[in-house]
N, C-alpha and C positions, 0 to 999 in steps of 0.2 A: 592452312589456317582457314577457319570459317567465320564469316561475318553475317550477322542478322541485322537488317535495316528495317525499321518500322515507320509508320506514319507518312508514307509517300515522300521519303527523302529523295532528293533530285537524282535523276539517272546519271548525272556526271559523277556523283559519289560512287555509284556502282562501278562505273567504268574505271575510275581512279583506283579503286581497291582491286578490281579484277586485273588491272595492268600490273599490279604488284604481286599477283599470284594468289589472291584470296578467292575462295569459293564464297559467293555472295547470294544470300536469300533476301529478297525484298518483299515486304508486305505493305498493304495500303493503310491499315488502321492501327490503332493502339491496342495493347493487350492488357487484360486484367492480370493480377498477380499470379493466380494459379496457371493461367494459360502461358504467361511469360516464363514461368519456371519450366514448364514442359518444353517450350520452344527453344530454351537456351541449352538443351542437352547437346553437347558437342560443339557449342559455339564459343569462339575465343574473343570475338569483338562484337559489341552491341551498339547499334546506332538508333537513337530515338529523337523525338522532338519534345513537345511540352506536355502531351497527354499521357504518356506512358510513365508510370511510377516505378522506379527501381528501388525497392525497399531492402532492408537488411535481410529479410527472409529470402528475397530473390537472389541477392548476392551470395548468401551463405549456401544456397542450393546450387550454385554454379561455380564450383571451385576452380574450373579450368578457365573461367572468364578473365581475360587480361585487361581489357579496357572498355569503358563506356564513352561513346561520343554523343554529346548533346548537340544536335544540329540546330542550334538556336542560341540565344544569349543566356537564358536562365538555367540554373542547375538545381533549383529547389525541389524538383521532382525526383532527384537522386539522393539517397541517403549517403552523403559525403563522408560522414563519420565512419559508417560501416565500410564504405569503399576504401577509405584510408587504412583502417585496421586490417583489412583483408588484402591490401596491396593491389587494388584495382585502380588503374589510372583513369582519370576522368578528364575529358577535353570538351571544350565548347567553342563557340564562335562569337567572341565578345564584340567584334567590330563589323562583321560582314553585312548585317541587315540594318545597321545604324541609319543610313540614309533613307531606307524605305520607311522606317518608323517615323522619322522626322517629316518626310513628305506627306504621310498620311495625317500627322498632327496639324501641319500647316493647312492642308486641304480642308480639314474639319473645322479649324478655327475660322477660315474664310467662309465656309459653307454656313456655319452658324451665324456669323456676323452679318451675312447677306441674306439670311433666311432662305437659302436655296432649296432646302427640303420642302418648305411650305410652297414655294413657287412651283416646284416640280410636281408636287401632289395636286395643286390646283389646276395646272395645265393638263394633267392626265384626266382630270375630271371635267375638262372643258371650260374652266374658269379663267378668264383673262383679267388678272388683278395686277395691273401695272402700277404698283405702289412702292414708294420708298420708305413707308412707315416702318420703323424698327430695323431698317437695313443700314449698316454702317461699314465704312472702310476700317481695315485693321491698322492702317498707318496712323501713328500717333497714339495708339492704344497701348496699355501696359500689360505685358505678359509676365506672369509669375511662374517660374519653373521650380518644382520641388524635386531635387535630385539632379546634380550637375555633373553626371558622369559622361560616358561616351555619347549617349543620345541627347541628354539634356543640354550639354554644351554645344552640340552641333545644331540643335533646335534654336539655341540662343543666337547663333551666327545667322541662320536663315531668316529668323524672325526679325532680327535687326536690319537685314538687307531689305525687308519689306517695309521698314519704317517704324517698327514697333519698339517701344521702350522695354528693356528686359531686366527683370529682377530675378534673383535665384536664391534658394536656400538649400544648404547641404550640411549634414553633420560633419563631413570631412572638410579639410582645408583645401578648397579648390581655387585654381587661378581663374579669375574672370577674363573672358574673351571679349574682344571688341570693347563696346561701351556698356556691357552688362554690369549690373551693380549687385554685389552680394549684400544680403540682409542678415541680421544676426539671429532673428527668430522666425519661426513659422507664422506666428501671429502677425508680425510686421508685414510679411509677404501677403497674407490674406487681406489685410487692411488696405494695402496699396494697389494690388493688381486687379485688373478687370477680367483677366482670363487666367485660370490656373491649370497647369498641365503637370501630371505626375510622371516621374521617371525614376522610381526607386526600385530596389531589389526586393526579393521575396522572403527576406529573413523574418523569423517569427515575430520579432518586435514591431515589424511594420504592419501587422494585421490590424485592420480597422484604423489605420493611420488617419483616415478621414471619416468622421462620423458626425453626429449632430452638432457637437461643439465647434468643429472646424468649419462646417458649412454655414453655421450661424455667424461666424466671424468674417465670412467672405462679403465683399461689397454687394449691395442689392443689384440684381439684374446682371450678374457676372456670368461668365461661361466656365465650364469645367470639363477637363479631359482626363481620362485614365487609359493609357496605352502601355502600362507596365505589368502589373500583377493584379489579378482579381481580388484576392483577399485584403488588399490595402484599403478598399472602400466599402463602407457599410451602405449597401444599396437601398435598404429601407430608409435610412436617413436621407440619402440623395433623392429618393422618390418623394419624400415629404417636402423637401425644399424646392424641388422642381414643380410640384403641383401647387404649392403655395405661391409660386411666382418669384420667390427670393432668388433662386438660380434661374437665369433666363434660358439656358440650354446646356446640354451635356453630350459628350461623345465618348462612348464606352466600347473598348475593343477586347477587354479581358474580364472574366467573371470568376467568382469564387468557386463555382462548379460549372464545368464545361462538358458538353457531350464528347464521347470518345470517338465518334464518327458522325458522318452526315445522316446516318440512318437513325440516330437517336434524336428525339425532339429537344429543342431548346426552349427553356422556360425562364422568364425573368419578370420581375415586378415592373421593370421599365418598359416592357412591351406596350405598344399602343399610345405612348406619349409622343405627341407631335413635335415636341422640342428636344427630342433625344435621337441621336444617331447611334445605331447599334451595328457593330461589325463583328464577325466571328473569329476573333484573334488572328487578324490578317495584317497586323502592323508591319511585320517583316516578310510578308508573303508576296514578294514580287519575283518575277522570273530572274532578274539580275541578282537579287539577294540569295535566292535559293541555289543558284549555280555557284555563287561565291562560297556560301556556307558548305555546300556539298563537297566542293574541292578542298576547302580549308580543313574541315574536320577529318575528312577521309585522309588527307595528307598527314595530319598529326597522328592519327591512329596507325597508319602504315609506317611512319617514321619510328614510332614507338616499337613496333614489331621488328622492323628490319635493323635498326641501329640502336635501339634503347633510348632514343631521345625523349625527354619529358618536357621539352620547351613548351611553355604556355599551358602546362597541366594545371588543372584547377586545384588538385589536392596533393600531388606528390612533389618532392623537391625537384627543382628544375635543373636539368643538365642538357645543354645543347650538344649533341654528339655528332662528330664528323664521320667520314667514311671509316669502315673497319679495315684495319691493316692486315692482321692475320686472324686472330680469334679475339672475341670480346666477351667479357664477363660482366653482366649487369646484376647488381646485388642491391636489393631493397631490404633494409634492416632497421631494427630499433636503434634509435640514436642514443647509444650508451658509450661510456669511455671504454676504449680498448678493442672495439669491434674491428676497426681497420687494421690494427696490429694482428688480430687473429686471422683476418682475411689474407693479409700479406704473408703471414707465417705459413699458411696452407699453400700459397703459391710457391714459396721458397722450398717447402717440403717436397713439392712435386717438380722442383727445379725448373720453374717457369719464369722467364725473364719478363719484367714489366716494361712495355714500350711507352705507355702513357696511362695516367690514372687521374680521374676527376671525381670529386666528392662534393655533394651538396646536401645540406640538411634543412629540414623544415619541421619545427615542433619536435615531435617524438620520432620522426623518421629520418633516416639517412639513405642516400642513394649514391652508389659508387659505380662508375663505369671504368673498367680496367681492360686495356688492350694488352695481349700477351703474344710473344713471338713463337707461337706453336699452335698447331691445329689438333694436337693430341691432348685431350683433356680427360682421358679416362681416369676415373676415380676421384677427380677433383669435385665434380658436381655433387656427388653424394655427400662428400664431407662438408661442402658449403651448406647444403640443405640441412645438415645435422646441427649446424651452429644454433645455439639458443636464440641468438639475435636475428636470425634470418627470417624474413617474411616471404620473399620470393627471390629466386635466382635463375638466370638463364645464361646459356652460352650461345653466342651468335657467331 
């Protein structure tokens, strides 16, 4: 089995896959669509981060591709609908870099509240400005969190430990942790919080979630952070409110358009503003997080190959598979009535005894793992592939 890992995925991922018998090719940068299609020739497993876009065209051009691993949290760079239709499993790392993002958010909140970037700039220019004007503690301040998932909720805990009051808004029904308070509307959050931090996903409806209207509703001289997805913020609107003084400072780690490598120039309207902290999408880029992500996603991909396990898959029905006893048939199919009966009829036709069988469904897909008491499966695989309902079938 061959794996292609792009965008400087940590070496521990390479080691983990090689230990499972994979041939691994690792590349430093992202690939454009045409180059990615060419690179996927003969590749069974693809690992990416956030800059490589796996489009329908890419997936349709790589029929042997079994899975895509997003070595990050987000999967909006992958056409999940196409991957699902083609039976390509997608895995990500929803928890591994949570703490790294939270720590960067906290560091930037403190840096903006204490005007550390101004003091640092002045000192490098030889200016000794020992002034407390505009410098504040974060203790007692109100933090508003938009999106209370894995990162937002952990930020809530850490911020509260620093003495901040925490409000949060989420369209899903989330349990408030500690003394955090849920608000019913985004408008209420903007009216009450002195610092706003975004932690939402990249779904299309979140594009320009924050534009002129939302910034205008924020409290005067408040702080703003976006460490989630670039398209959720209208940077022109943010620029206007920063230069007018309505927003006192901003920290931005993600952008609507980002360079594919360090060799491409970065251009943003926010460059040159002294009250803005710009970082190159490094929220989850700590050594600890990258090691954990590398091991986690590589483990999910190798488990899918060796046992058929789809546990924590983003798009396929989840089945946590144990060790293989004799032979194992993994069958991804359209979720229609009678398909399991036809599968089992073929097993009976070939006089194969079922040792165990697990089925899970998700939307229009069904995924069955069947252990059989024989290693002789001659003829069975071709008949399973010929079923109208079959998307993919493997014998392990």
